[in-house]
C-alpha positions in Angstrom: -46.9 8.2 5.9 -45.3 8.9 2.5 -44.4 12.5 3.4 -42.8 11.6 6.7 -40.7 8.7 5.3 -39.5 10.9 2.5 -38.6 13.6 5.0 -36.7 11.1 7.1 -34.8 9.8 4.0 -33.8 13.4 3.1 -32.7 14.0 6.6 -30.6 10.8 6.7 -29.0 11.8 3.3 -28.1 15.3 4.6 -26.5 13.8 7.7 -24.5 11.3 5.6 -23.3 14.1 3.3 -22.3 16.3 6.3 -20.4 13.5 8.0 -18.5 12.6 4.9 -17.6 16.3 4.2 -16.3 16.6 7.8 -14.3 13.5 7.6 -12.5 14.7 4.4 -11.8 18.2 5.5 -8.3 18.4 7.2 -7.9 20.5 10.2 -6.0 23.7 9.8 -4.0 25.6 12.4 -1.9 28.5 11.0 0.5 27.0 8.5 -0.2 23.5 9.7 -2.9 21.8 7.6 -3.8 18.2 7.8 -0.9 17.5 10.2 1.7 18.9 7.8 3.4 22.3 7.7 2.8 24.1 4.4 5.0 27.1 5.1 8.7 26.2 5.6 10.7 28.0 8.2 13.9 29.8 7.5 16.1 26.8 8.6 14.2 24.4 6.3 14.7 26.8 3.3 18.4 27.2 4.0 18.8 23.4 4.3 16.9 22.7 1.1 18.8 25.4 -0.8 22.2 24.0 0.5 21.2 20.5 -0.7 20.2 21.9 -4.1 23.5 23.7 -4.4 21.9 27.2 -4.5 22.8 28.4 -1.0 23.5 32.0 -0.4 27.1 33.2 -0.4 28.3 34.7 2.9 27.8 38.3 1.7 24.3 37.4 0.4 23.5 35.8 3.7 24.6 38.9 5.6 22.5 41.1 3.4 19.6 38.8 3.8 19.9 38.8 7.6 20.1 42.6 7.6 17.0 42.8 5.5 15.1 40.5 7.9 16.3 42.5 10.9 15.2 45.8 9.2 11.8 44.4 8.5 11.5 43.1 12.1 12.3 46.6 13.5 9.8 48.2 11.1 7.0 45.9 12.2 7.7 45.3 15.9 10.2 47.9 17.0 13.8 47.4 18.2 14.9 43.9 19.0 15.4 43.1 22.7 19.0 42.8 23.7 20.5 39.3 23.5 21.0 37.7 26.9 
């Protein structure tokens, strides 16, 4: 009897530890983790930079957009025509 009750106690302990670990681990889907996005998108960055007074000047914004377009073309090929 001593061995089986000890085994049951250990089993119950392991189930409790597993359940608490699962309850504390937030779900993660891409850049969304625990229901919050952890990677801001471009619009969020621009809005935060503007609010902080460090927004890009028009020439810098043009150069930035050109760099993003160049990287896009390198990775995925030419952009589809705008409709």
